[in-house]
C-alpha positions as CSV (number, residue, x, y, z in Angstrom):
1,M,78.8,92.3,102.5
2,E,77.6,89.6,100.3
3,F,79.1,89.4,96.8
4,S,75.3,88.7,94.9
5,S,74.2,92.6,96.2
6,L,77.3,94.1,94.0
7,D,75.1,94.0,90.9
8,Y,72.4,96.3,92.9
9,L,75.4,98.4,94.7
10,I,77.1,99.4,91.5
11,T,73.7,100.4,89.9
12,K,73.3,102.9,93.1
13,L,77.0,103.9,93.1
14,K,76.8,105.0,89.3
15,K,74.1,107.6,89.8
16,I,75.6,108.9,93.0
17,E,77.6,112.4,92.6
18,L,81.2,112.0,93.8
19,P,81.2,113.3,97.3
20,G,84.9,115.8,96.6
21,E,87.7,116.5,98.2
22,S,86.0,117.5,101.8
23,F,85.2,113.6,102.3
24,H,89.4,113.5,101.5
25,Y,90.4,116.2,104.6
26,Q,88.4,114.4,106.7
27,L,91.2,111.9,106.6
28,A,94.1,113.9,105.7
29,P,96.9,114.6,108.4
30,L,97.0,118.2,109.5
31,F,100.3,118.9,107.9
32,R,98.9,117.9,104.9
33,Q,95.6,119.9,104.8
34,K,98.0,123.1,105.0
35,E,100.0,121.8,102.7
36,L,97.3,121.7,100.3
37,E,96.2,124.8,100.8
38,T,99.3,126.8,99.6
39,L,100.3,124.2,96.6
40,S,98.2,125.6,94.1
41,E,100.9,126.5,91.6
42,K,103.1,123.5,92.5
43,R,100.1,120.9,91.3
44,K,99.8,122.5,87.8
45,N,103.4,120.7,87.7
46,A,102.6,117.3,88.7
47,N,103.3,113.9,87.4
48,Y,99.8,112.3,87.0
49,A,98.9,108.7,88.5
50,G,96.0,106.2,88.2
51,V,94.7,104.0,91.2
52,I,92.4,101.5,91.4
53,S,90.2,100.2,94.5
54,L,89.4,96.7,93.1
55,L,86.3,94.6,94.6
56,Y,86.2,90.8,94.4
57,P,85.0,88.2,95.3
58,K,86.4,86.3,98.3
59,N,84.1,83.5,100.6
60,G,80.9,84.9,99.5
61,E,82.1,88.3,100.5
62,I,83.1,91.6,98.8
63,H,86.7,92.3,99.4
64,M,89.0,95.6,98.6
65,A,92.1,94.9,97.2
66,F,95.5,97.0,98.9
67,I,98.6,96.3,98.7
68,L,101.5,96.6,100.9
69,R,104.6,98.5,99.2
70,K,108.1,97.4,99.2
71,T,110.7,99.4,101.6
72,Y,112.6,101.8,99.0
73,K,114.4,104.9,99.4
74,G,111.0,106.8,98.3
75,V,108.2,108.9,100.3
76,H,105.7,105.8,99.7
77,S,108.2,102.8,101.1
78,N,106.5,100.4,103.1
79,Q,102.9,102.1,103.1
80,I,99.5,100.3,102.2
81,G,98.0,101.8,99.1
82,F,95.6,100.6,96.1
83,P,97.3,99.1,93.2
84,G,98.3,101.9,90.4
85,G,101.4,104.0,89.1
86,R,102.6,106.6,86.8
87,Y,101.1,107.8,83.8
88,E,103.4,106.6,80.6
89,E,103.0,107.9,77.4
90,V,102.0,104.5,76.2
91,D,98.6,105.0,78.2
92,L,95.5,106.6,75.9
93,N,94.2,108.4,79.2
94,L,94.7,107.7,82.7
95,E,91.9,105.1,83.3
96,R,93.9,103.1,80.7
97,T,97.0,103.8,83.4
98,A,95.0,102.7,86.6
99,L,94.0,99.5,84.5
100,R,98.4,98.7,83.2
101,E,99.6,99.4,86.8
102,T,97.4,97.3,88.4
103,E,97.7,94.2,85.8
104,E,101.6,94.9,86.3
105,E,101.4,95.2,90.6
106,I,99.1,92.4,91.1
107,G,98.5,90.6,88.3
108,V,94.8,91.1,87.4
109,E,94.1,91.7,83.8
110,A,93.4,94.9,82.5
111,N,91.0,93.3,80.5
112,K,89.0,91.5,83.0
113,I,88.2,94.7,85.7
114,K,85.1,96.5,85.2
115,L,85.2,100.5,86.4
116,I,82.5,101.2,88.2
117,K,83.4,105.0,88.4
118,P,86.0,107.4,88.7
119,L,87.0,108.7,91.9
120,T,87.8,112.8,92.8
121,Q,91.0,113.9,92.0
122,L,93.5,113.6,94.8
123,Y,97.2,115.6,95.1
124,I,99.8,114.4,96.8
125,P,102.4,116.8,97.9
126,P,105.4,114.7,98.9
127,S,105.6,112.9,95.7
128,N,104.3,115.8,93.7
129,F,101.3,113.5,92.0
130,L,98.1,114.2,91.1
131,V,96.3,111.0,91.2
132,Y,92.8,109.8,89.4
133,P,91.5,107.0,91.4
134,F,88.8,104.6,90.0
135,L,86.4,102.3,91.9
136,G,86.3,99.1,89.7
137,Y,85.3,95.1,90.6
138,V,85.8,91.8,88.9
139,D,83.2,88.8,89.1
140,F,85.9,86.4,90.1
141,E,88.5,85.6,93.0
142,P,91.9,86.4,91.6
143,S,95.1,84.7,91.7
144,F,97.0,87.7,92.6
145,V,100.6,87.7,91.2
146,L,102.9,90.8,92.7
147,Q,105.2,92.8,91.1
148,E,108.3,92.0,93.1
149,S,110.1,94.9,92.5
150,E,107.1,97.2,93.6
151,V,104.9,94.9,96.1
152,E,105.6,93.2,99.3
153,N,102.7,91.7,99.9
154,M,98.8,92.0,99.1
155,I,96.3,92.7,102.0
156,E,92.4,91.6,101.0
157,I,90.2,93.2,103.4
158,P,86.1,92.6,103.5
159,L,84.6,95.6,102.3
160,S,82.2,95.1,105.1
161,I,85.2,96.2,107.5
162,C,86.4,98.8,105.1
163,L,82.9,100.4,105.6
164,D,83.0,100.2,109.5
165,K,83.4,103.5,111.4
166,N,84.8,101.8,114.4
167,N,87.7,101.0,112.3
168,L,88.5,104.6,112.1
169,N,91.2,106.2,114.6
170,T,94.6,108.2,115.2
171,E,97.8,106.6,114.5
172,I,101.2,107.7,115.0
173,I,103.2,107.1,112.1
174,Q,106.5,107.3,110.6
175,A,107.7,108.4,106.9
176,S,110.7,109.8,105.3
177,Y,109.2,113.5,105.4
178,A,107.2,112.7,108.7
179,K,108.2,111.1,111.7
180,N,106.0,110.8,114.9
181,V,103.2,112.3,113.7
182,E,99.3,111.7,114.9
183,V,96.9,111.4,111.8
184,P,93.8,109.7,110.9
185,A,93.9,106.5,109.8
186,F,92.1,103.2,109.5
187,N,93.4,100.2,111.1
188,F,92.4,96.9,109.9
189,N,93.9,94.2,112.4
190,G,97.2,96.1,112.9
191,N,96.7,97.1,109.1
192,V,96.8,101.3,108.7
193,V,95.9,103.2,106.4
194,W,96.8,106.9,106.3
195,G,97.3,109.4,103.7
196,A,96.3,109.9,100.1
197,T,94.8,106.0,100.3
198,A,92.9,106.6,103.4
199,M,91.7,110.0,101.9
200,I,90.8,107.9,98.6
201,L,88.7,105.2,101.2
202,S,86.7,107.8,102.8
203,E,84.9,109.3,99.6
204,I,84.3,105.4,98.9
205,R,83.0,105.0,102.5
206,E,80.3,108.1,102.0
207,L,79.7,106.9,98.4
208,F,78.3,103.6,99.8
209,S,76.8,105.5,102.7
210,R,74.3,107.3,100.2
211,I,73.0,104.1,99.1
212,A,69.2,104.1,100.0
C-alpha cells in the first residue's frame, strides 16, 4: 500500500465509526473471552495505559511499527506489541501518555506524531490495565532509538501485510499465565501477534476494510 495514498485513507478513516469490542473478541483467546465477561468489577480499579499503532513510510510503502518487549518477570514478557505504556500524573490525558511513552520506547518525537483517531478501549485482565489505543502516523521514515530497558527489537511490517487475511491463523503460545494454549493470532513471517495487540489490530483491519 503506497504511502502516497495515506492522505486519502486518513480522510476516510476519520469519518468511519469505530467497529468496537466485537472485533476485539474475534481475536481474543477463548480463556480471555470468559475472563472479560466476569471481570467488570475488577476493571473499575484498573491501571491506565496508552499505546499508538504508528504508520510511517518505508520504501514508498505504508508500514506499521511493532515492538518486541524485553524478557522480564511480567505478563507481557517477550511479546510483540504497540509502543506505549502506563499513564503518569504528568500526563494531561491518555493521548499524552501514548505519545510520551512512544517517544520514550522507540525515539519518535511526540510532537512529530499526528493522531488519526482514538480506537476502542481494551481491558487486559492479567495485568489489570485498561488500554487506550490510538492510530497515528508520521510523514517520514523514523530513525528508531530503542529504550534498552523495555524494548528488545523493532518489528516493521508493511500495512498491506497487516491487513492480509491470509496472515490470520491459530498459534500455540507460551505466557506466564497460559502454557501451550491455542489462540487466534497474526503470523507475519514468524512474528506472532496475539492477545491485546491482535485484538487492537483486528479493529484497525476492520476500519480499513470499510473504506469505500
